[in-house]
N, CA, C, O and the ligand as a Tripos MOL2 file, in Angstrom:
@<TRIPOS>MOLECULE
protein
  293   291    74     0     0
PROTEIN
NO_CHARGES

@<TRIPOS>ATOM
      1 N          -8.3320   31.9460   22.1890 N.3       1 MET1
      2 CA         -8.1250   32.0620   20.6860 C.3       1 MET1
      3 C          -9.4250   31.4560   20.0930 C.2       1 MET1
      4 O          -9.6900   30.2860   20.3710 O.2       1 MET1
      5 N         -10.0460   31.9950   19.4940 N.am      2 PRO2
      6 CA        -11.4020   31.7290   18.9290 C.3       2 PRO2
      7 C         -11.2390   30.9370   17.8320 C.2       2 PRO2
      8 O         -10.3150   31.0820   17.0320 O.2       2 PRO2
      9 N         -12.2760   29.9230   17.7370 N.am      3 PHE3
     10 CA        -12.1710   29.0540   16.6400 C.3       3 PHE3
     11 C         -12.7740   29.6050   15.3820 C.2       3 PHE3
     12 O         -13.9330   30.0200   15.3830 O.2       3 PHE3
     13 N         -12.0200   29.6220   14.3060 N.am      4 THR4
     14 CA        -12.4330   30.1810   13.0990 C.3       4 THR4
     15 C         -12.2780   29.1840   11.8540 C.2       4 THR4
     16 O         -11.2240   28.9440   11.2660 O.2       4 THR4
     17 N         -13.6990   28.5860   11.5370 N.am      5 PRO5
     18 CA        -13.6550   27.7690   10.5740 C.3       5 PRO5
     19 C         -12.9010   28.0300    9.1680 C.2       5 PRO5
     20 O         -12.3070   27.1940    8.4870 O.2       5 PRO5
     21 N         -13.0660   29.3180    8.9280 N.am      6 GLY6
     22 CA        -12.5440   29.6720    7.7070 C.3       6 GLY6
     23 C         -10.9150   29.6800    7.8110 C.2       6 GLY6
     24 O         -10.1280   29.4970    6.8830 O.2       6 GLY6
     25 N         -10.6680   29.8930    8.9390 N.am      7 GLY7
     26 CA         -9.0560   29.9950    9.0730 C.3       7 GLY7
     27 C          -8.4470   28.4410    9.0360 C.2       7 GLY7
     28 O          -7.2350   28.2810    8.8910 O.2       7 GLY7
     29 N          -9.3370   27.3210    9.1710 N.am      8 CYS8
     30 CA         -8.7710   25.9560    9.3880 C.3       8 CYS8
     31 C          -8.6360   25.4830    7.8220 C.2       8 CYS8
     32 O          -9.4370   25.8300    6.9540 O.2       8 CYS8
     33 N          -7.5150   24.6500    7.5970 N.am      9 ARG9
     34 CA         -7.4320   24.2890    6.2350 C.3       9 ARG9
     35 C          -8.2350   22.7730    6.4070 C.2       9 ARG9
     36 O          -8.0440   21.9200    7.2730 O.2       9 ARG9
     37 N          -9.0820   22.7610    5.4010 N.am     10 ASP10
     38 CA        -10.1360   21.6270    5.3570 C.3      10 ASP10
     39 C          -9.3240   20.5360    4.3940 C.2      10 ASP10
     40 O          -9.1560   20.7050    3.1870 O.2      10 ASP10
     41 N          -8.8920   19.4890    5.0840 N.am     11 LEU11
     42 CA         -8.1520   18.6240    4.1450 C.3      11 LEU11
     43 C          -8.8610   17.3740    3.3410 C.2      11 LEU11
     44 O          -8.4350   16.4880    2.6010 O.2      11 LEU11
     45 N         -10.0690   17.7180    3.8210 N.am     12 ARG12
     46 CA        -11.1610   16.7360    3.1310 C.3      12 ARG12
     47 C         -11.0440   16.7170    1.5770 C.2      12 ARG12
     48 O         -11.0950   15.7010    0.8850 O.2      12 ARG12
     49 N         -10.8630   18.1120    1.0950 N.am     13 LYS13
     50 CA        -11.0270   18.1050   -0.3490 C.3      13 LYS13
     51 C         -10.0620   17.5130   -0.9400 C.2      13 LYS13
     52 O         -10.1260   17.2710   -2.1450 O.2      13 LYS13
     53 N          -8.9370   17.1580   -0.1420 N.am     14 TYR14
     54 CA         -7.9380   16.4320   -0.7770 C.3      14 TYR14
     55 C          -7.9430   14.8960   -0.9570 C.2      14 TYR14
     56 O          -7.2100   14.2240   -1.6820 O.2      14 TYR14
     57 N          -8.9600   14.4850   -0.1130 N.am     15 ILE15
     58 CA         -8.8250   13.0430   -0.0300 C.3      15 ILE15
     59 C          -9.0690   12.1930   -1.0460 C.2      15 ILE15
     60 O          -8.7930   10.9930   -1.0190 O.2      15 ILE15
     61 N          -9.6860   12.8900   -2.1380 N.am     16 ASN16
     62 CA        -10.0100   12.1340   -3.4680 C.3      16 ASN16
     63 C          -8.8430   12.4300   -4.4860 C.2      16 ASN16
     64 O          -8.9760   12.1670   -5.6810 O.2      16 ASN16
     65 N          -7.6390   13.0150   -3.9440 N.am     17 ASP17
     66 CA         -6.5980   13.2890   -4.9590 C.3      17 ASP17
     67 C          -5.7030   12.0650   -4.7830 C.2      17 ASP17
     68 O          -5.1400   11.8050   -3.7190 O.2      17 ASP17
     69 N          -5.6140   11.3920   -5.7980 N.am     18 PRO18
     70 CA         -4.5330   10.2360   -5.9990 C.3      18 PRO18
     71 C          -3.2020   10.6410   -5.4720 C.2      18 PRO18
     72 O          -2.6900    9.8030   -4.7290 O.2      18 PRO18
     73 N          -2.6450   11.5310   -5.6440 N.am     19 GLU19
     74 CA         -1.3610   12.1020   -5.1720 C.3      19 GLU19
     75 C          -1.3070   11.8160   -3.7570 C.2      19 GLU19
     76 O          -0.4260   11.1980   -3.1590 O.2      19 GLU19
     77 N          -2.5110   12.4190   -3.2270 N.am     20 VAL20
     78 CA         -2.5810   12.4850   -1.8020 C.3      20 VAL20
     79 C          -2.6090   11.0760   -1.2710 C.2      20 VAL20
     80 O          -1.9100   10.7140   -0.3240 O.2      20 VAL20
     81 N          -3.4230   10.3190   -1.9020 N.am     21 LYS21
     82 CA         -3.4910    8.8110   -1.4610 C.3      21 LYS21
     83 C          -2.0950    8.2170   -1.5780 C.2      21 LYS21
     84 O          -1.8310    7.3240   -0.7720 O.2      21 LYS21
     85 N          -1.0910    8.5960   -2.5190 N.am     22 LYS22
     86 CA         -0.0510    7.9620   -2.5700 C.3      22 LYS22
     87 C           0.9240    8.5020   -1.2700 C.2      22 LYS22
     88 O           1.6410    7.7310   -0.6320 O.2      22 LYS22
     89 N           0.8230    9.8820   -1.0130 N.am     23 ALA23
     90 CA          1.6580   10.1540   -0.0270 C.3      23 ALA23
     91 C           1.0980    9.7060    1.2060 C.2      23 ALA23
     92 O           1.9160    9.5170    2.1050 O.2      23 ALA23
     93 N          -0.0920    9.4950    1.4580 N.am     24 PHE24
     94 CA         -0.4220    8.8520    2.9310 C.3      24 PHE24
     95 C          -0.0960    7.5750    2.7560 C.2      24 PHE24
     96 O           0.1640    7.0280    3.8280 O.2      24 PHE24
     97 N          -0.0010    6.8370    1.7590 N.am     25 GLY25
     98 CA          0.4540    5.4750    1.6880 C.3      25 GLY25
     99 C           1.9530    5.3220    1.9430 C.2      25 GLY25
    100 O           2.4680    4.3080    2.4140 O.2      25 GLY25
    101 N           2.5920    6.4200    1.5860 N.am     26 LYS26
    102 CA          4.2470    6.4250    1.6870 C.3      26 LYS26
    103 C           4.4750    6.7360    3.2420 C.2      26 LYS26
    104 O           5.3700    6.1780    3.8750 O.2      26 LYS26
    105 N           3.6280    7.6380    3.7910 N.am     27 LEU27
    106 CA          3.9100    7.8930    5.1750 C.3      27 LEU27
    107 C           3.4520    6.7230    6.0410 C.2      27 LEU27
    108 O           3.9780    6.5250    7.1360 O.2      27 LEU27
    109 N           2.5360    5.9910    5.5930 N.am     28 LEU28
    110 CA          1.9620    4.6170    6.5110 C.3      28 LEU28
    111 C           2.6540    3.5880    6.3500 C.2      28 LEU28
    112 O           2.5580    2.7610    7.2570 O.2      28 LEU28
    113 N           3.5250    3.2710    5.2540 N.am     29 THR29
    114 CA          4.1880    2.1360    4.9130 C.3      29 THR29
    115 C           5.7170    2.3650    4.3840 C.2      29 THR29
    116 O           6.4520    1.3940    4.2060 O.2      29 THR29
    117 N           6.1010    3.5400    4.1710 N.am     30 GLY30
    118 CA          7.2160    3.8170    3.6250 C.3      30 GLY30
    119 C           7.4730    3.2940    2.2780 C.2      30 GLY30
    120 O           8.6080    3.2950    1.8020 O.2      30 GLY30
    121 N           6.4170    2.8350    1.6340 N.am     31 ARG31
    122 CA          6.3440    2.5270    0.3430 C.3      31 ARG31
    123 C           6.1180    3.5340   -0.5970 C.2      31 ARG31
    124 O           5.1510    4.1860   -0.2020 O.2      31 ARG31
    125 N           6.5720    3.9980   -1.7110 N.am     32 SER32
    126 CA          6.0440    5.1870   -2.5490 C.3      32 SER32
    127 C           4.9780    4.6630   -3.3620 C.2      32 SER32
    128 O           4.0900    5.4300   -3.7350 O.2      32 SER32
    129 N           4.9650    3.5430   -3.6550 N.am     33 ASN33
    130 CA          4.0020    2.9550   -4.5610 C.3      33 ASN33
    131 C           2.6630    2.3280   -3.8470 C.2      33 ASN33
    132 O           1.7490    1.7910   -4.4740 O.2      33 ASN33
    133 N           2.7080    2.4820   -2.5140 N.am     34 TYR34
    134 CA          1.4590    1.9900   -1.8390 C.3      34 TYR34
    135 C           0.3400    3.0170   -1.7460 C.2      34 TYR34
    136 O           0.4530    4.0860   -1.1460 O.2      34 TYR34
    137 N          -0.7900    2.5910   -2.4130 N.am     35 ILE35
    138 CA         -2.0470    3.2520   -2.2650 C.3      35 ILE35
    139 C          -2.9540    2.6210   -1.4040 C.2      35 ILE35
    140 O          -3.3560    1.4980   -1.7090 O.2      35 ILE35
    141 N          -3.4320    3.2930   -0.1300 N.am     36 PRO36
    142 CA         -4.2270    2.5260    0.6990 C.3      36 PRO36
    143 C          -5.3540    2.0950    0.3040 C.2      36 PRO36
    144 O          -5.6640    0.9600    0.6650 O.2      36 PRO36
    145 N          -6.3400    2.9030   -0.5890 N.am     37 VAL37
    146 CA         -7.4740    2.6930   -0.7490 C.3      37 VAL37
    147 C          -7.7010    1.5860   -1.8280 C.2      37 VAL37
    148 O          -8.7930    1.0250   -1.9190 O.2      37 VAL37
    149 N          -6.6900    1.2960   -2.6100 N.am     38 GLU38
    150 CA         -6.5580    0.6220   -3.7800 C.3      38 GLU38
    151 C          -6.1450   -0.9560   -3.2570 C.2      38 GLU38
    152 O          -5.0460   -1.1970   -2.7560 O.2      38 GLU38
    153 N          -7.2070   -1.9890   -3.4560 N.am     39 GLU39
    154 CA         -6.8510   -3.2800   -3.0870 C.3      39 GLU39
    155 C          -6.0160   -3.7250   -3.9980 C.2      39 GLU39
    156 O          -6.4030   -3.7440   -5.1660 O.2      39 GLU39
    157 N          -4.7090   -4.1740   -3.6710 N.am     40 LYS40
    158 CA         -3.8720   -5.1320   -4.4640 C.3      40 LYS40
    159 C          -4.1460   -6.3710   -4.3790 C.2      40 LYS40
    160 O          -4.4470   -6.7790   -3.2570 O.2      40 LYS40
    161 N          -4.1300   -7.2370   -5.3930 N.am     41 PRO41
    162 CA         -4.0130   -8.5430   -5.6480 C.3      41 PRO41
    163 C          -3.1990   -9.1580   -4.3880 C.2      41 PRO41
    164 O          -2.0970   -8.6930   -4.0970 O.2      41 PRO41
    165 N          -3.7060  -10.0870   -3.7450 N.am     42 GLN42
    166 CA         -2.6210  -10.6460   -2.8590 C.3      42 GLN42
    167 C          -1.8200  -11.9730   -3.3510 C.2      42 GLN42
    168 O          -2.3480  -13.0150   -3.7410 O.2      42 GLN42
    169 N          -0.4950  -11.7160   -3.2510 N.am     43 PRO43
    170 CA          0.3670  -12.6110   -3.9470 C.3      43 PRO43
    171 C           0.0630  -14.0630   -3.3810 C.2      43 PRO43
    172 O          -0.1590  -14.1800   -2.1760 O.2      43 PRO43
    173 N           0.0470  -15.0530   -4.1240 N.am     44 LYS44
    174 CA         -0.2810  -16.3530   -3.9800 C.3      44 LYS44
    175 C           1.0540  -17.3260   -4.3520 C.2      44 LYS44
    176 O           1.8910  -16.9000   -5.1480 O.2      44 LYS44
    177 N           1.1760  -18.4230   -3.8380 N.am     45 CYS45
    178 CA          2.2970  -19.2910   -4.0790 C.3      45 CYS45
    179 C           1.6690  -19.9910   -5.3840 C.2      45 CYS45
    180 O           0.6240  -20.6340   -5.2840 O.2      45 CYS45
    181 N           2.3330  -19.8480   -6.5980 N.am     46 PRO46
    182 CA          1.8000  -20.5330   -7.6330 C.3      46 PRO46
    183 C           1.8580  -22.1120   -7.6640 C.2      46 PRO46
    184 O           1.3140  -22.7370   -8.5750 O.2      46 PRO46
    185 N           2.5560  -22.7500   -6.6100 N.am     47 ASN47
    186 CA          2.2440  -24.0860   -6.5940 C.3      47 ASN47
    187 C           1.4260  -24.5560   -5.4890 C.2      47 ASN47
    188 O           0.7790  -25.5750   -5.7320 O.2      47 ASN47
    189 N           1.3160  -24.1000   -4.4460 N.am     48 CYS48
    190 CA          0.2680  -24.7060   -3.2900 C.3      48 CYS48
    191 C          -0.8410  -23.5170   -3.0580 C.2      48 CYS48
    192 O          -1.8250  -23.7370   -2.3520 O.2      48 CYS48
    193 N          -0.6510  -22.3720   -3.6290 N.am     49 LYS49
    194 CA         -1.7350  -21.5160   -3.5330 C.3      49 LYS49
    195 C          -2.0970  -20.7910   -2.4610 C.2      49 LYS49
    196 O          -3.1310  -20.1260   -2.4080 O.2      49 LYS49
    197 N          -1.1850  -20.8980   -1.4800 N.am     50 ILE50
    198 CA         -1.5320  -20.2770   -0.1050 C.3      50 ILE50
    199 C          -1.2990  -18.8670   -0.4020 C.2      50 ILE50
    200 O          -0.7470  -18.5020   -1.4400 O.2      50 ILE50
    201 N          -1.8090  -17.9010    0.7030 N.am     51 PHE51
    202 CA         -1.6590  -16.7040    0.2220 C.3      51 PHE51
    203 C          -0.2400  -16.0930    0.9690 C.2      51 PHE51
    204 O           0.0640  -16.4070    2.1200 O.2      51 PHE51
    205 N           0.4670  -15.2900    0.2330 N.am     52 LEU52
    206 CA          1.7140  -14.8150    0.9160 C.3      52 LEU52
    207 C           1.6050  -13.2050    1.1660 C.2      52 LEU52
    208 O           0.7070  -12.5300    0.6610 O.2      52 LEU52
    209 N           2.6470  -12.6630    2.0210 N.am     53 SER53
    210 CA          2.7160  -11.4310    2.2510 C.3      53 SER53
    211 C           3.4010  -10.5880    1.1020 C.2      53 SER53
    212 O           3.3490   -9.3600    1.0440 O.2      53 SER53
    213 N           3.9810  -11.3180    0.2900 N.am     54 GLY54
    214 CA          4.5740  -10.5980   -0.7380 C.3      54 GLY54
    215 C           6.1880  -10.5660   -0.4250 C.2      54 GLY54
    216 O           6.9020  -10.2380   -1.3730 O.2      54 GLY54
    217 N           6.7470  -10.8430    0.6820 N.am     55 ASP55
    218 CA          7.9820  -10.5540    0.9760 C.3      55 ASP55
    219 C           8.6780  -11.6890    1.0700 C.2      55 ASP55
    220 O           9.8740  -11.5940    1.3470 O.2      55 ASP55
    221 N           8.1380  -12.8860    0.8800 N.am     56 GLU56
    222 CA          8.6330  -14.2250    0.9890 C.3      56 GLU56
    223 C           9.6170  -14.2290   -0.2960 C.2      56 GLU56
    224 O           9.3460  -13.5920   -1.3140 O.2      56 GLU56
    225 N          10.8490  -15.0530   -0.1380 N.am     57 LYS57
    226 CA         11.5060  -15.4140   -1.1080 C.3      57 LYS57
    227 C          11.1400  -16.6820   -1.7240 C.2      57 LYS57
    228 O          11.0980  -17.0180   -2.9070 O.2      57 LYS57
    229 N          10.8680  -17.3490   -0.5740 N.am     58 PHE58
    230 CA         10.2100  -18.9330   -0.6710 C.3      58 PHE58
    231 C           9.1650  -18.9820   -0.0970 C.2      58 PHE58
    232 O           8.9970  -18.3100    0.9210 O.2      58 PHE58
    233 N           8.0900  -19.8730   -0.6490 N.am     59 CYS59
    234 CA          7.0330  -20.2460   -0.0680 C.3      59 CYS59
    235 C           7.2310  -20.8810    1.0560 C.2      59 CYS59
    236 O           8.0060  -21.8360    1.0050 O.2      59 CYS59
    237 N           6.6360  -20.5600    2.2830 N.am     60 PRO60
    238 CA          7.0150  -20.9930    3.5280 C.3      60 PRO60
    239 C           6.2150  -22.5100    3.9530 C.2      60 PRO60
    240 O           6.3830  -23.1940    4.9630 O.2      60 PRO60
    241 N           5.3240  -22.7310    2.8150 N.am     61 GLU61
    242 CA          4.5460  -23.9030    2.7890 C.3      61 GLU61
    243 C           5.1160  -24.9440    2.1590 C.2      61 GLU61
    244 O           5.2450  -26.0320    2.7210 O.2      61 GLU61
    245 N           5.5390  -24.7030    0.8520 N.am     62 CYS62
    246 CA          5.9020  -25.8730   -0.0500 C.3      62 CYS62
    247 C           7.2400  -25.5850   -0.4840 C.2      62 CYS62
    248 O           7.7480  -26.5450   -1.0630 O.2      62 CYS62
    249 N           8.1290  -24.3580   -0.3710 N.am     63 GLY63
    250 CA          9.5170  -24.0200   -0.5030 C.3      63 GLY63
    251 C           9.7420  -23.6490   -1.8000 C.2      63 GLY63
    252 O          10.9090  -23.4740   -2.1490 O.2      63 GLY63
    253 N           8.6690  -23.4660   -2.7370 N.am     64 THR64
    254 CA          8.6300  -23.0350   -4.1340 C.3      64 THR64
    255 C           9.3860  -21.4780   -4.0830 C.2      64 THR64
    256 O           9.1310  -20.5580   -3.3070 O.2      64 THR64
    257 N          10.3310  -21.5210   -5.1110 N.am     65 LYS65
    258 CA         10.8270  -20.1880   -5.1580 C.3      65 LYS65
    259 C           9.5850  -19.2960   -5.8790 C.2      65 LYS65
    260 O           8.7680  -19.6020   -6.7470 O.2      65 LYS65
    261 N           9.8220  -18.0480   -5.1190 N.am     66 LEU66
    262 CA          8.8420  -17.0850   -5.5290 C.3      66 LEU66
    263 C           9.3380  -15.9090   -6.5390 C.2      66 LEU66
    264 O          10.4050  -15.3220   -6.3560 O.2      66 LEU66
    265 N           8.7010  -15.7010   -7.3260 N.am     67 GLN67
    266 CA          9.0390  -14.2360   -8.2750 C.3      67 GLN67
    267 C           8.8220  -13.1050   -7.5410 C.2      67 GLN67
    268 O           7.6810  -12.7710   -7.2210 O.2      67 GLN67
    269 N           9.7670  -12.4980   -7.2470 N.am     68 GLN68
    270 CA          9.4120  -11.0020   -6.7750 C.3      68 GLN68
    271 C           9.1820  -10.0800   -7.6880 C.2      68 GLN68
    272 O          10.0420   -9.8760   -8.5450 O.2      68 GLN68
    273 N           7.9470   -9.3260   -7.6790 N.am     69 GLU69
    274 CA          7.5730   -8.2870   -8.5250 C.3      69 GLU69
    275 C           8.4090   -7.1490   -8.0710 C.2      69 GLU69
    276 O           8.2610   -6.8690   -6.8810 O.2      69 GLU69
    277 N           9.0250   -6.6210   -8.5610 N.am     70 LYS70
    278 CA          9.9260   -5.4960   -8.4170 C.3      70 LYS70
    279 C           9.3510   -4.2040   -8.9280 C.2      70 LYS70
    280 O           9.0330   -4.0330  -10.1050 O.2      70 LYS70
    281 N           9.2390   -3.3330   -8.0070 N.am     71 THR71
    282 CA          8.7060   -2.0570   -8.5220 C.3      71 THR71
    283 C           9.9210   -0.8970   -8.5270 C.2      71 THR71
    284 O          11.0960   -1.1840   -8.3020 O.2      71 THR71
    285 N           9.5990    0.0210   -8.7250 N.am     72 ASN72
    286 CA         10.6710    1.1450   -8.9280 C.3      72 ASN72
    287 C          11.3030    1.3830   -7.5440 C.2      72 ASN72
    288 O          12.4060    1.9300   -7.5190 O.2      72 ASN72
    289 N          10.7210    1.0320   -6.4150 N.am     73 GLN73
    290 CA         11.3100    1.5100   -5.2330 C.3      73 GLN73
    291 C          11.6460    0.0280   -4.6050 C.2      73 GLN73
    292 O          12.1990   -0.0680   -3.5100 O.2      73 GLN73
    293 ZN          3.6610  -23.0070   -1.6760 Zn       74 ZN74
@<TRIPOS>BOND
     1     1     2 1
     2     2     3 1
     3     3     4 2
     4     3     5 am
     5     5     6 1
     6     6     7 1
     7     7     8 2
     8     7     9 am
     9     9    10 1
    10    10    11 1
    11    11    12 2
    12    11    13 am
    13    13    14 1
    14    14    15 1
    15    15    16 2
    16    15    17 am
    17    17    18 1
    18    18    19 1
    19    19    20 2
    20    19    21 am
    21    21    22 1
    22    22    23 1
    23    23    24 2
    24    23    25 am
    25    25    26 1
    26    26    27 1
    27    27    28 2
    28    27    29 am
    29    29    30 1
    30    30    31 1
    31    31    32 2
    32    31    33 am
    33    33    34 1
    34    34    35 1
    35    35    36 2
    36    35    37 am
    37    37    38 1
    38    38    39 1
    39    39    40 2
    40    39    41 am
    41    41    42 1
    42    42    43 1
    43    43    44 2
    44    43    45 am
    45    45    46 1
    46    46    47 1
    47    47    48 2
    48    47    49 am
    49    49    50 1
    50    50    51 1
    51    51    52 2
    52    51    53 am
    53    53    54 1
    54    54    55 1
    55    55    56 2
    56    55    57 am
    57    57    58 1
    58    58    59 1
    59    59    60 2
    60    59    61 am
    61    61    62 1
    62    62    63 1
    63    63    64 2
    64    63    65 am
    65    65    66 1
    66    66    67 1
    67    67    68 2
    68    67    69 am
    69    69    70 1
    70    70    71 1
    71    71    72 2
    72    71    73 am
    73    73    74 1
    74    74    75 1
    75    75    76 2
    76    75    77 am
    77    77    78 1
    78    78    79 1
    79    79    80 2
    80    79    81 am
    81    81    82 1
    82    82    83 1
    83    83    84 2
    84    83    85 am
    85    85    86 1
    86    86    87 1
    87    87    88 2
    88    87    89 am
    89    89    90 1
    90    90    91 1
    91    91    92 2
    92    91    93 am
    93    93    94 1
    94    94    95 1
    95    95    96 2
    96    95    97 am
    97    97    98 1
    98    98    99 1
    99    99   100 2
   100    99   101 am
   101   101   102 1
   102   102   103 1
   103   103   104 2
   104   103   105 am
   105   105   106 1
   106   106   107 1
   107   107   108 2
   108   107   109 am
   109   109   110 1
   110   110   111 1
   111   111   112 2
   112   111   113 am
   113   113   114 1
   114   114   115 1
   115   115   116 2
   116   115   117 am
   117   117   118 1
   118   118   119 1
   119   119   120 2
   120   119   121 am
   121   121   122 1
   122   122   123 1
   123   123   124 2
   124   123   125 am
   125   125   126 1
   126   126   127 1
   127   127   128 2
   128   127   129 am
   129   129   130 1
   130   130   131 1
   131   131   132 2
   132   131   133 am
   133   133   134 1
   134   134   135 1
   135   135   136 2
   136   135   137 am
   137   137   138 1
   138   138   139 1
   139   139   140 2
   140   139   141 am
   141   141   142 1
   142   142   143 1
   143   143   144 2
   144   143   145 am
   145   145   146 1
   146   146   147 1
   147   147   148 2
   148   147   149 am
   149   149   150 1
   150   150   151 1
   151   151   152 2
   152   151   153 am
   153   153   154 1
   154   154   155 1
   155   155   156 2
   156   155   157 am
   157   157   158 1
   158   158   159 1
   159   159   160 2
   160   159   161 am
   161   161   162 1
   162   162   163 1
   163   163   164 2
   164   163   165 am
   165   165   166 1
   166   166   167 1
   167   167   168 2
   168   167   169 am
   169   169   170 1
   170   170   171 1
   171   171   172 2
   172   171   173 am
   173   173   174 1
   174   174   175 1
   175   175   176 2
   176   175   177 am
   177   177   178 1
   178   178   179 1
   179   179   180 2
   180   179   181 am
   181   181   182 1
   182   182   183 1
   183   183   184 2
   184   183   185 am
   185   185   186 1
   186   186   187 1
   187   187   188 2
   188   187   189 am
   189   189   190 1
   190   190   191 1
   191   191   192 2
   192   191   193 am
   193   193   194 1
   194   194   195 1
   195   195   196 2
   196   195   197 am
   197   197   198 1
   198   198   199 1
   199   199   200 2
   200   199   201 am
   201   201   202 1
   202   202   203 1
   203   203   204 2
   204   203   205 am
   205   205   206 1
   206   206   207 1
   207   207   208 2
   208   207   209 am
   209   209   210 1
   210   210   211 1
   211   211   212 2
   212   211   213 am
   213   213   214 1
   214   214   215 1
   215   215   216 2
   216   215   217 am
   217   217   218 1
   218   218   219 1
   219   219   220 2
   220   219   221 am
   221   221   222 1
   222   222   223 1
   223   223   224 2
   224   223   225 am
   225   225   226 1
   226   226   227 1
   227   227   228 2
   228   227   229 am
   229   229   230 1
   230   230   231 1
   231   231   232 2
   232   231   233 am
   233   233   234 1
   234   234   235 1
   235   235   236 2
   236   235   237 am
   237   237   238 1
   238   238   239 1
   239   239   240 2
   240   239   241 am
   241   241   242 1
   242   242   243 1
   243   243   244 2
   244   243   245 am
   245   245   246 1
   246   246   247 1
   247   247   248 2
   248   247   249 am
   249   249   250 1
   250   250   251 1
   251   251   252 2
   252   251   253 am
   253   253   254 1
   254   254   255 1
   255   255   256 2
   256   255   257 am
   257   257   258 1
   258   258   259 1
   259   259   260 2
   260   259   261 am
   261   261   262 1
   262   262   263 1
   263   263   264 2
   264   263   265 am
   265   265   266 1
   266   266   267 1
   267   267   268 2
   268   267   269 am
   269   269   270 1
   270   270   271 1
   271   271   272 2
   272   271   273 am
   273   273   274 1
   274   274   275 1
   275   275   276 2
   276   275   277 am
   277   277   278 1
   278   278   279 1
   279   279   280 2
   280   279   281 am
   281   281   282 1
   282   282   283 1
   283   283   284 2
   284   283   285 am
   285   285   286 1
   286   286   287 1
   287   287   288 2
   288   287   289 am
   289   289   290 1
   290   290   291 1
   291   291   292 2
@<TRIPOS>SUBSTRUCTURE
     1 MET1         2 RESIDUE 1 A MET
     2 PRO2         6 RESIDUE 1 A PRO
     3 PHE3        10 RESIDUE 1 A PHE
     4 THR4        14 RESIDUE 1 A THR
     5 PRO5        18 RESIDUE 1 A PRO
     6 GLY6        22 RESIDUE 1 A GLY
     7 GLY7        26 RESIDUE 1 A GLY
     8 CYS8        30 RESIDUE 1 A CYS
     9 ARG9        34 RESIDUE 1 A ARG
    10 ASP10       38 RESIDUE 1 A ASP
    11 LEU11       42 RESIDUE 1 A LEU
    12 ARG12       46 RESIDUE 1 A ARG
    13 LYS13       50 RESIDUE 1 A LYS
    14 TYR14       54 RESIDUE 1 A TYR
    15 ILE15       58 RESIDUE 1 A ILE
    16 ASN16       62 RESIDUE 1 A ASN
    17 ASP17       66 RESIDUE 1 A ASP
    18 PRO18       70 RESIDUE 1 A PRO
    19 GLU19       74 RESIDUE 1 A GLU
    20 VAL20       78 RESIDUE 1 A VAL
    21 LYS21       82 RESIDUE 1 A LYS
    22 LYS22       86 RESIDUE 1 A LYS
    23 ALA23       90 RESIDUE 1 A ALA
    24 PHE24       94 RESIDUE 1 A PHE
    25 GLY25       98 RESIDUE 1 A GLY
    26 LYS26      102 RESIDUE 1 A LYS
    27 LEU27      106 RESIDUE 1 A LEU
    28 LEU28      110 RESIDUE 1 A LEU
    29 THR29      114 RESIDUE 1 A THR
    30 GLY30      118 RESIDUE 1 A GLY
    31 ARG31      122 RESIDUE 1 A ARG
    32 SER32      126 RESIDUE 1 A SER
    33 ASN33      130 RESIDUE 1 A ASN
    34 TYR34      134 RESIDUE 1 A TYR
    35 ILE35      138 RESIDUE 1 A ILE
    36 PRO36      142 RESIDUE 1 A PRO
    37 VAL37      146 RESIDUE 1 A VAL
    38 GLU38      150 RESIDUE 1 A GLU
    39 GLU39      154 RESIDUE 1 A GLU
    40 LYS40      158 RESIDUE 1 A LYS
    41 PRO41      162 RESIDUE 1 A PRO
    42 GLN42      166 RESIDUE 1 A GLN
    43 PRO43      170 RESIDUE 1 A PRO
    44 LYS44      174 RESIDUE 1 A LYS
    45 CYS45      178 RESIDUE 1 A CYS
    46 PRO46      182 RESIDUE 1 A PRO
    47 ASN47      186 RESIDUE 1 A ASN
    48 CYS48      190 RESIDUE 1 A CYS
    49 LYS49      194 RESIDUE 1 A LYS
    50 ILE50      198 RESIDUE 1 A ILE
    51 PHE51      202 RESIDUE 1 A PHE
    52 LEU52      206 RESIDUE 1 A LEU
    53 SER53      210 RESIDUE 1 A SER
    54 GLY54      214 RESIDUE 1 A GLY
    55 ASP55      218 RESIDUE 1 A ASP
    56 GLU56      222 RESIDUE 1 A GLU
    57 LYS57      226 RESIDUE 1 A LYS
    58 PHE58      230 RESIDUE 1 A PHE
    59 CYS59      234 RESIDUE 1 A CYS
    60 PRO60      238 RESIDUE 1 A PRO
    61 GLU61      242 RESIDUE 1 A GLU
    62 CYS62      246 RESIDUE 1 A CYS
    63 GLY63      250 RESIDUE 1 A GLY
    64 THR64      254 RESIDUE 1 A THR
    65 LYS65      258 RESIDUE 1 A LYS
    66 LEU66      262 RESIDUE 1 A LEU
    67 GLN67      266 RESIDUE 1 A GLN
    68 GLN68      270 RESIDUE 1 A GLN
    69 GLU69      274 RESIDUE 1 A GLU
    70 LYS70      278 RESIDUE 1 A LYS
    71 THR71      282 RESIDUE 1 A THR
    72 ASN72      286 RESIDUE 1 A ASN
    73 GLN73      290 RESIDUE 1 A GLN
    74 ZN74       293 GROUP 0 **** ****
């Protein structure tokens, strides 16, 4: 079967579409609001300022209760 460039779908043209980025982010992370190319500010403990993954309910360092920023999902 010969390779026909015109018959291949070139997905690169979609790479700048923000909806595609969201879709890829959802595929990669299961989070619908995750956009892989946009850096989100990393959550920090308000008390001791260590960096957190964002999933903690309490700071593992100082035990401060953390505010969970809830999104739609
Ligand atoms: Zn802390």
